[in-house]
C-alpha positions in Angstrom: 36.8 -4.0 23.6 35.6 -7.2 21.9 32.2 -7.6 20.3 30.5 -9.3 23.3 31.7 -6.6 25.8 30.7 -3.9 23.3 27.1 -5.3 23.1 26.7 -5.8 26.8 27.9 -2.4 27.5 25.4 -0.8 25.1 28.1 1.5 23.8 26.7 4.8 22.6 27.1 5.6 18.9 26.5 9.2 18.1 24.5 9.7 21.3 22.3 6.6 20.8 22.7 3.2 22.5 20.9 1.2 19.8 21.4 -2.2 21.2 20.7 -1.2 24.8 17.2 0.1 23.9 15.4 -0.9 20.8 13.5 1.7 18.7 10.2 0.2 19.8 10.9 0.2 23.6 8.3 2.8 24.4 5.7 0.9 22.4 5.9 -2.3 24.3 7.9 -1.7 27.5 7.3 -4.4 30.1 5.4 -3.6 33.2 6.8 -5.1 36.4 4.2 -7.9 36.3 5.1 -8.7 32.7 8.8 -8.9 33.5 8.2 -11.7 36.0 8.8 -15.3 34.8 5.7 -16.7 33.1 3.5 -19.2 34.9 3.9 -22.8 34.1 1.2 -25.1 32.7 -1.9 -23.1 33.6 -5.1 -22.4 31.6 -4.3 -21.8 28.0 -5.9 -18.9 26.1 -7.1 -19.9 22.7 -6.5 -17.7 19.6 -9.8 -16.3 18.3 -11.0 -15.6 14.8 -9.1 -15.9 11.5 -7.1 -13.8 9.1 -10.4 -12.8 7.4 -11.9 -11.8 10.7 -8.8 -9.8 11.6 -8.6 -7.9 8.3 -12.3 -7.2 8.4 -12.0 -5.7 11.9 -9.0 -3.7 10.9 -10.9 -2.4 7.9 -13.9 -1.5 10.0 -11.6 0.4 12.4 -10.4 2.5 9.5 -13.8 3.0 8.2 -15.2 4.0 11.6 -12.3 6.4 12.0 -12.8 8.2 8.7 -13.0 12.0 9.1 -12.6 12.0 12.8 -9.7 14.4 12.6 -12.1 17.1 11.2 -14.0 17.9 14.4 -14.8 21.4 13.1 -14.6 23.5 10.0 -11.5 25.2 11.5 -9.8 21.8 12.0 -10.6 20.9 8.4 -9.0 24.1 7.1 -5.9 23.7 9.3 -5.3 20.0 8.3 -6.2 20.2 4.6 -2.8 21.0 3.2 -1.0 18.2 5.1 -3.9 15.7 4.3 -3.5 16.5 0.6 0.2 16.0 0.8 -0.4 12.6 2.4 -2.8 11.7 -0.3 -0.4 12.5 -3.1 2.3 10.5 -1.2 0.0 7.5 -0.9 -0.8 7.8 -4.7 3.0 7.7 -5.3 3.2 11.0 -7.1 4.5 13.3 -4.3 8.0 13.4 -5.8 6.6 14.5 -9.2 4.1 17.1 -7.9 4.8 20.8 -8.5 2.5 23.7 -8.8 4.8 25.3 -11.5 4.6 23.2 -14.7 4.2 23.7 -18.4 1.1 22.4 -20.2 1.7 18.9 -21.5 3.0 18.4 -25.1 0.0 17.6 -27.4 0.0 15.8 -30.7 -3.2 16.1 -32.8 -3.4 13.4 -35.4 -6.7 14.2 -36.9 -10.0 16.2 -36.7 -13.5 14.9 -37.2 -16.1 17.6 -38.1 -19.7 17.2 -37.0 -22.6 19.6 -37.2 -22.6 20.7 -33.6 -19.0 20.0 -32.6 -15.6 18.8 -33.8 -13.5 16.0 -32.4 -9.8 16.4 -32.1 -7.9 13.1 -32.0 -4.9 13.7 -29.8 -2.3 12.3 -27.5 -0.7 14.3 -24.6 2.4 13.5 -22.7 1.6 13.5 -19.0 5.3 12.7 -18.4 8.0 12.7 -21.1 7.1 10.0 -23.6 4.1 8.8 -21.5 1.3 9.2 -24.0 -2.4 9.5 -23.0 -4.7 8.9 -25.9 -7.8 11.1 -25.9 -10.5 12.8 -27.9 -11.4 16.4 -27.4 -15.0 17.4 -28.2 -15.2 21.1 -28.9 -18.6 22.7 -29.4 -19.1 24.9 -32.5 -20.3 28.5 -32.5 -18.8 29.3 -29.1 -19.0 33.0 -28.3 -16.5 33.0 -25.5 -14.7 30.7 -23.1 -16.8 27.8 -21.8 -16.4 25.2 -18.9 -14.3 22.2 -19.5 -15.0 18.6 -18.5 -12.5 15.8 -18.1 -14.3 12.4 -18.7 -12.1 9.6 -17.4 -12.8 6.1 -18.8 -13.5 2.9 -17.0 -12.1 -0.6 -17.9 -13.8 -1.2 -21.2 -11.9 -2.5 -24.1 -12.4 0.5 -26.5 -12.7 3.2 -24.0 -13.2 6.4 -25.8 -15.4 4.5 -28.3 -17.4 2.9 -25.5 -18.1 6.1 -23.6 -18.2 8.5 -26.6 -21.9 9.4 -26.1 -21.1 11.0 -22.8 -18.5 13.3 -24.2 -20.7 14.0 -27.2 -23.6 15.0 -24.9 -21.4 17.3 -22.9 -20.3 19.0 -26.1 -23.9 19.4 -27.3 -24.6 21.1 -23.9 -21.8 23.6 -24.6 -18.9 22.1 -22.6 -15.5 21.3 -24.0 -15.0 17.7 -23.1 -11.7 15.8 -23.0 -12.3 12.0 -22.9 -9.0 10.4 -21.8 -8.2 6.7 -21.8 -6.4 4.8 -19.2 -3.0 3.1 -19.3 -4.8 -0.1 -20.3 -6.5 1.4 -23.3 -6.4 -0.6 -26.5 -4.1 1.9 -28.2 -1.6 1.7 -25.3 -2.0 -1.6 -23.6 -0.2 -0.8 -20.4 -0.8 -2.4 -17.0 -3.3 -1.8 -14.3 -3.6 -5.3 -12.9 -0.3 -5.8 -11.2 -1.0 -7.8 -8.1 -4.4 -8.7 -9.5 -3.2 -10.6 -12.5 0.6 -10.4 -13.0 1.9 -11.3 -9.6 3.6 -8.0 -9.2 3.4 -7.8 -5.4 6.5 -5.7 -5.3 4.3 -2.7 -6.4 3.3 -2.4 -2.7 7.0 -2.3 -1.7 7.6 0.3 -4.4 4.7 2.5 -3.2 3.3 2.2 -6.7 -0.4 2.2 -7.7 -1.6 2.7 -11.2 -4.3 4.8 -9.6 -1.5 7.3 -9.0 -0.6 7.4 -12.7 -4.3 7.8 -13.6 -4.3 10.7 -11.1 -1.3 12.2 -12.7 -2.7 11.7 -16.2 -5.9 13.4 -15.1 -4.1 16.4 -13.6 -2.2 16.8 -16.9 -5.5 16.5 -18.8 -6.8 19.4 -16.7 -3.6 21.3 -17.6 -4.4 20.6 -21.3 -8.0 21.9 -20.9 -6.9 24.9 -18.9 -4.6 26.1 -21.7 -7.2 25.8 -24.4 -8.4 29.1 -25.8 -12.0 27.8 -25.7 -12.0 26.8 -22.0 -12.6 28.8 -18.9 -9.9 27.4 -16.7 -11.8 28.5 -13.5 -14.6 26.1 -14.4 -13.4 22.6 -14.7 -15.2 19.3 -13.8 -14.4 15.6 -13.8 -16.6 12.5 -14.1 -16.5 8.9 -15.1 -17.8 5.4 -14.2 -16.2 2.3 -12.6 -12.4 2.8 -12.9 -13.3 6.3 -14.1 -15.5 6.7 -11.1 -12.5 6.0 -8.9 -10.3 8.3 -10.9 -12.9 11.0 -10.5 -12.4 10.8 -6.8 -8.6 10.8 -7.1 -8.5 13.8 -9.5 -11.0 16.0 -7.7 -9.2 15.3 -4.4 -5.7 15.9 -5.8 -6.4 19.0 -7.9 -8.4 21.9 -6.5 -9.0 23.3 -9.9 -11.8 20.7 -10.2 -14.9 22.7 -9.2 -17.5 19.9 -9.6 -17.1 16.1 -9.6 -19.4 13.2 -10.3 -17.9 9.7 -9.6 -20.2 6.9 -10.8 -20.0 3.3 -9.6 -16.7 3.9 -7.9 -17.7 4.3 -4.2 -17.5 2.1 -1.2 -16.0 1.8 2.3 -12.9 -0.1 3.0 -14.8 -2.3 5.4 -17.1 -3.4 2.7 -14.2 -4.0 0.2 -12.6 -6.4 2.7 -15.5 -7.9 4.6 -17.7 -8.4 1.6 -14.6 -9.3 -0.5 -15.6 -6.9 -3.3 -11.9 -5.9 -3.6 -11.4 -9.3 -5.2 -13.1 -7.8 -8.2 -11.1 -4.6 -8.3 -7.8 -3.9 -10.1 -4.9 -2.1 -8.5 -6.0 1.4 -9.7 -9.0 1.3 -7.4 -7.1 2.1 -4.1 -4.0 3.9 -2.9 -1.0 2.6 -1.0 -2.7 3.0 2.4 0.3 4.3 4.4 -1.9 6.5 6.6 -4.9 4.0 6.8 -7.5 6.1 5.1 -11.0 5.3 3.9 -12.7 6.8 0.9 -14.5 9.5 3.0 -11.0 10.8 3.9 -10.4 11.3 0.2 -13.7 13.0 -0.1 -12.7 15.5 2.6 -10.1 16.8 0.1 -13.0 17.5 -2.4 -15.3 19.2 0.2 -16.9 21.7 0.1 -16.9 21.7 -3.7 -20.0 20.2 -5.4 -19.8 16.4 -5.4 -22.5 14.1 -6.9 -22.1 10.4 -6.1 -23.8 8.1 -8.6 -24.3 4.5 -7.7 -26.3 1.4 -8.6 -28.3 -0.3 -5.9 -27.3 -3.8 -6.9 -23.6 -3.3 -7.8 -21.7 -6.5 -7.2 -18.4 -4.7 -6.4 -19.7 -1.6 -4.7 -22.4 -2.4 -2.1 -25.2 0.1 -1.7 -24.9 0.0 2.1 -21.3 1.1 1.9 -22.0 3.7 -0.6 -24.7 5.2 1.7 -22.2 5.1 4.5 -19.6 7.1 2.5 -22.3 9.6 1.6 -23.4 9.9 5.3 -19.9 10.4 6.5 -19.2 13.1 4.0 -22.6 14.6 4.7 -21.5 15.4 8.3 -18.4 17.2 7.0 -20.3 19.1 4.3 -22.8 20.3 7.0 -19.9 21.5 9.2 -18.6 23.5 6.2 -22.0 25.0 5.5 -22.2 23.3 2.1 -24.8 20.5 2.6 -26.4 21.4 -0.8 -23.1 20.6 -2.6 -23.3 16.9 -1.8 -25.7 14.5 -3.4 -26.2 10.7 -3.8 -28.1 9.4 -6.8 -29.1 5.7 -6.5 -30.2 3.9 -9.6 -31.7 0.4 -10.1 -29.7 -2.5 -11.3 -26.1 -3.6 -11.5 -22.7 -1.9 -12.2 -23.8 0.5 -14.9 -25.1 3.9 -15.8 -28.8 4.6 -15.8 -30.8 7.4 -17.5 -31.3 9.0 -14.1 -27.6 9.1 -13.2 -26.6 10.5 -16.6 -29.2 13.2 -16.7 -28.6 14.2 -13.0 -24.9 14.6 -13.9 -25.5 16.8 -16.9 -27.9 18.9 -14.8 -25.4 19.0 -11.9 -22.6 20.2 -14.2 -24.8 22.7 -15.9 -25.8 24.2 -12.6 -22.4 24.3 -10.9 -20.2 25.2 -14.0 -22.6 27.2 -16.1 -24.8 28.7 -13.4 -28.0 27.5 -15.1 -30.7 25.5 -13.5 -31.9 22.9 -16.0 -33.7 19.9 -14.5 -32.6 16.3 -15.4 -35.9 15.8 -17.2 -35.3 18.9 -19.4 -31.6 18.4 -20.1 -31.8 15.2 -22.0 -29.9 11.9 -22.0 -27.2 10.6 -24.3 -28.1 9.2 -27.7 -26.7 5.7 -27.8 -28.3 4.6 -31.0 -25.8 2.6 -33.1 -26.0 4.9 -36.1 -24.9 7.9 -33.9 -21.7 6.2 -32.8 -18.3 6.8 -34.3 -16.3 3.8 -35.2 -13.1 2.8 -33.4 -11.2 3.6 -36.6 -12.7 7.1 -36.8 -11.7 7.9 -33.2 -8.3 6.2 -33.3 -5.4 8.5 -32.4 -2.4 6.4 -33.3 -3.3 5.3 -36.8 0.2 4.0 -37.5 0.7 2.4 -34.1 2.0 3.6 -30.8 4.9 6.2 -31.1 8.4 5.0 -30.6 9.6 5.2 -27.0 6.1 5.3 -25.5 6.6 4.5 -21.8 3.0 3.3 -21.2 4.1 -0.4 -21.0 7.1 0.4 -18.7 5.9 3.3 -16.6 5.5 0.9 -13.6 9.3 0.4 -13.9 10.3 3.9 -15.1 8.4 5.8 -12.4 10.3 4.1 -9.6 14.0 4.5 -8.8 15.2 2.3 -5.9 17.4 4.0 -3.3 21.1 3.6 -3.6 23.1 2.1 -0.7 23.9 4.9 1.7 27.4 6.4 2.0 28.6 5.3 5.4 32.0 6.4 6.7 32.0 5.4 10.3 30.1 4.5 13.4 28.5 7.9 13.7 27.2 7.9 10.1 25.8 4.4 10.4 24.0 5.4 13.6 22.5 8.4 11.8 21.5 6.3 8.8 20.0 3.6 11.0 17.9 6.2 12.9 16.8 7.8 9.6 15.8 4.4 8.1 14.0 3.1 11.1 12.1 6.3 11.6 10.8 6.2 8.0 10.0 2.5 8.2 8.0 3.0 11.3 5.9 5.7 9.7 5.7 4.6 6.1 6.0 0.8 6.2 5.1 -0.4 9.7 2.6 2.4 10.6 -0.1 -0.3 11.2 1.8 -1.7 14.2 -0.6 -1.7 17.2 0.0 1.6 19.1 -1.1 0.0 22.3 -0.5 -3.7 22.1 -2.2 -6.0 24.7 -0.2 -7.7 27.4 2.0 -10.5 26.1 0.5 -12.9 28.6 3.3 -15.4 28.1 2.3 -18.9 29.3 4.3 -22.2 29.3 1.8 -24.7 28.2 3.6 -28.1 28.5 7.0 -29.5 29.0 8.8 -32.4 27.3 12.0 -34.5 27.3 12.7 -36.3 24.0 15.9 -36.0 21.9 15.8 -32.5 23.3 14.1 -31.1 26.4 12.0 -28.0 26.5 8.5 -26.7 26.5 5.8 -25.1 24.3 4.8 -21.6 25.2 2.2 -19.1 23.9 1.8 -15.4 23.9 -0.5 -12.7 22.5 1.0 -10.8 19.6 -1.9 -8.5 19.1 -5.6 -8.7 19.8 -7.0 -11.9 18.2 -3.6 -13.5 17.6 -2.3 -16.0 20.1 1.0 -17.4 18.7 3.3 -20.2 19.8 6.9 -21.2 20.0 8.7 -24.3 21.2 11.8 -23.9 23.3 14.4 -26.7 22.9 17.7 -27.4 24.6 20.1 -30.2 25.2 21.0 -31.0 28.8 22.9 -29.8 30.6 21.9 -26.2 29.9 23.4 -23.5 32.1 20.7 -20.9 32.7 20.0 -18.2 31.9 21.4 -19.2 28.5 21.8 -17.4 25.2 18.8 -18.1 22.9 18.3 -18.2 19.1 14.8 -17.8 17.7 14.2 -19.5 14.3 11.2 -18.4 12.3 9.3 -21.3 10.8 8.6 -20.9 7.1 5.2 -21.3 5.4 4.4 -24.8 4.3 7.7 -26.2 5.5 8.2 -29.8 6.6 7.1 -30.7 10.1 10.7 -31.0 11.5 12.6 -28.6 9.3 13.0 -25.7 11.7 13.7 -28.1 14.6 16.5 -29.8 12.6 17.9 -26.4 11.6 18.0 -25.2 15.2 19.6 -28.4 16.5 22.4 -28.0 14.0 23.5 -24.8 15.6 26.3 -26.3 17.6 26.3 -24.2 20.7 24.9 -24.7 24.3 22.0 -22.3 23.7 18.3 -22.4 24.2 16.7 -22.8 20.8 13.2 -21.5 19.9 11.1 -22.5 16.9 8.6 -19.7 16.4 5.4 -19.6 14.3 4.5 -16.1 13.0 0.9 -15.7 11.9 -0.1 -17.7 8.9 2.3 -20.5 9.9 1.6 -23.6 12.0 -1.3 -23.1 14.4 -2.6 -20.0 12.6 -2.0 -21.2 9.0 -4.6 -20.7 6.3 -4.8 -22.4 3.0 -2.5 -20.9 0.3 -5.5 -20.5 -1.9 -6.5 -17.6 0.4 -3.1 -15.8 0.0 -4.1 -13.8 -3.1 -7.0 -12.2 -1.2 -5.0 -11.8 2.1 -2.1 -10.1 0.4 -4.3 -7.6 -1.4 -6.7 -7.0 1.6 -3.7 -6.5 3.9 -2.2 -3.8 1.7 -5.6 -2.0 1.4 -5.7 -1.8 5.2 -2.1 -0.4 5.5 -0.1 -3.5 6.2 1.2 -6.6 4.5 1.6 -10.2 5.4 5.3 -9.7 5.8 5.0 -6.6 8.0 2.5 -8.4 10.2 5.1 -11.2 10.6 7.8 -8.6 11.5 5.5 -7.4 14.3 4.9 -11.0 15.4 8.7 -11.6 15.5 9.3 -8.5 17.6 6.7 -9.6 20.1 8.2 -13.1 20.1 11.6 -11.7 21.0 10.0 -9.8 23.8 8.2 -13.0 25.0 11.4 -15.0 24.8 13.1 -12.5 27.0 10.7 -13.4 29.7 11.4 -17.1 29.6 13.4 -18.3 32.7 15.8 -20.3 30.7 16.9 -17.4 28.6 19.5 -14.7 29.0 17.4 -11.7 27.9 20.5 -9.8 26.8 21.7 -12.5 24.4 18.9 -13.1 21.8 19.7 -14.1 18.2 17.4 -14.6 15.2 17.6 -17.3 12.4 15.6 -17.7 9.3 15.6 -19.4 5.9 14.4 -18.3 2.5 11.6 -15.7 2.5 11.6 -15.5 6.3 15.1 -13.9 6.2 13.4 -10.7 5.2 11.3 -10.9 8.4 14.3 -11.6 10.5 16.4 -8.7 9.0 13.7 -6.1 9.6 12.9 -7.4 13.0 16.5 -7.2 14.0 16.8 -3.7 12.7 13.8 -2.5 14.7 14.7 -4.3 17.9 18.3 -3.2 17.8 19.3 -5.6 20.6 19.7 -8.8 18.5 23.2 -10.3 18.9 23.5 -12.6 15.8 21.3 -13.0 12.7 21.5 -16.3 10.8 20.1 -16.1 7.3 20.1 -19.1 5.0 19.5 -18.6 1.3 18.0 -15.1 1.7 16.1 -13.4 -1.2 18.3 -11.0 -3.2 15.8 -8.1 -3.0 12.2 -7.1 -2.3 12.1 -5.5 -5.8 10.8 -8.7 -7.5 7.4 -10.0 -8.4 5.9 -13.4 -7.4 3.3 -16.0 -8.2 0.2 -14.7 -10.0 -2.1 -16.7 -7.6 -0.6 -15.2 -4.5 1.2 -18.3 -3.4 4.9 -18.4 -2.8 7.1 -15.9 -0.9 5.4 -12.8 0.5 8.2 -10.3 0.7 6.3 -7.1 0.1 6.1 -4.3 2.7 4.5 -1.0 2.0 6.8 1.6 0.6 9.9 -0.2 1.9 11.8 0.1 -1.4 11.4 3.9 -1.3 13.6 3.7 1.9 15.8 0.6 1.8 16.2 -3.0 0.6 17.2 -6.3 2.2 21.0 -6.0 1.7 21.0 -2.5 3.1 19.0 -3.6 6.1 21.6 -6.3 6.7 24.4 -3.8 6.6 22.6 -1.5 9.1 22.6 -4.3 11.6 26.3 -3.7 12.4 27.6 -4.5 15.0 25.3 -7.5 15.4 26.9 -10.6 13.9 25.7 -11.6 10.4 25.9 -15.3 9.5 25.2 -16.1 5.9 24.4 -19.7 5.4 24.3 -21.5 2.1 23.9 -19.6 -1.2 23.9 -15.8 -0.7 23.0 -13.4 -3.5 25.6 -11.0 -4.6 23.5 -8.1 -3.4 24.7 -8.8 0.1 28.3 -8.1 -0.8 27.6 -4.4 0.0 26.6 -5.4 3.6 29.7 -7.6 3.9 32.0 -4.8 2.6 30.4 -2.4 5.1 31.1 -4.8 8.0 34.7 -5.1 6.9 35.0 -1.3 6.6 33.6 -0.7 10.1 35.4 -3.6 11.7 35.1 -4.7 15.3 32.9 -5.3 17.1 30.9 -6.2 14.0 31.5 -9.6 12.4 30.2 -11.3 9.3 30.6 -15.0 8.6 29.8 -17.2 5.6 29.3 -21.0 6.1 27.8 -23.6 3.8 25.9 -25.2 6.7 24.8 -23.7 10.0 26.5 -26.5 11.9 29.9 -25.1 10.8 29.3 -21.8 12.6 31.2 -21.1 15.8 30.6 -18.0 18.0 33.4 -15.4 18.1 
């Protein structure tokens, strides 16, 4: 059987007919009315809104949906283990997590003696050779075990120096307090601001967030406290401000040993972050990889019903007070269901992004009540002493007097913590069918989970016809609500209809005629379609917005690239309705960064006959431009599952046509095609005009 007959027959491989029915068939199966030919030249729907409007609406949908799974206390108890597993997964530490672990190795480099307490200058290894610099404040004259507090720092330059008065006050009140610095601490100088500052957009593809490392470091800090002879391991708390406020949420949600938490200036809804653009002021540690499209209240559900005090300023420029109140109100409903309404408080303080005497004293009072069992009012408990003469110098509190220890992974953990998957072992048609099913299932859940579950009708309409150097028409269709996209069908007369068709994806910022020229060089009597995914052509936005769009998209559980994959799948479906087109003979073509879109769309559709890729990217495991311009290849978690060359190989038996310069990474796909043989075919040409169908 030759390749063409094989594809038309929909031959079953291992019980699945992948090219007869795409993996998304159920998601957008055509109704009888949709399957009819589209009307010609009638009223034209106009696309509404913008990418900002769209992302704001998607963020609002997530915010409004927060906690809706927990309709009762029983539902919360039933779902809690799986929700915590999902959280650890979105934080990227699920593969590390284990309940059975040894305390972290600790190196004490000095001790500072003071009248009421001592300060141990130490570093602990949260992972082998990943050092966390910290100071441990231990009260003197303890008569037994006492509660422990983990103070997690914000993004100040000299963190344990800047926030020392808080740790000191906890020690004066009788708590053992570990004040732990972040990856970005001056003694370590690691990286938090990947997409924010460095152009490391592939962090999203890796499923990596530095918030996950701060969560891990915090859990290991609790391990350290729990094994100290002075600490009652059943009475642990966590608090911090700004980045430390966010980490307080993460650590309390991830580790049930935390009995009381007080995040300060680290609270807001996703809707506010996107709509108000406050996320533009946040580094990458402030959110998770939003695979399951959560909001902060969903994280708070993992803390409930334990005591949670939310401290926030009423004029915070990166955490709006209205959104803070909404998170508190959402969690308030859950705490009431759990019979623990008194365990949730919101403290609002005047001014901008900062502590206030009220928030500090309320926190000290809250911890004293819930960890020590003593009622001491905020007025009685006393505030920090931040007089200059009471502060220890940076040199006094320094841990690494002689510099960072050899082999410290803090600068490389974003690389070391991730191991890309190896190409799968494929021995024949049955194994490639199994692998394709495994990969597509994971992609649909972990990478493309934000695909619309109930997309609107395509509403394909032919808008006008033309006859120039090529004949054809412009058509429009609805990709998802708010997105009316367009394509242009071209053909040279005479065209025998229904004809095979090739859909070429236009590239961002390309020349006006580039895709048209590329299509017309494909020397076969086919219908040719130039298609504009969102952000290109009619729906383009200025590249100066891309930095925000790429970050906001990821926070809402999608990426620019994954949205374009959806658009391409819908375009394929729309083209199958055009009267000139043989619906069973559709091919895809792309150049440069859009090759990634074509490859994933072909994998998910599973009915594409030929895929033309010109100068494809070697991998998605690569950074980009710091300002967000340039290729947008990132797709959430995809590199935990696969990579571009592996996707290309899994397209067998669709024909692969490599045009122009092809990276060596694709040699694996080519070798796989040769191994599996007919009906698969792979071709290399220096120009698409030299390709001939088999």
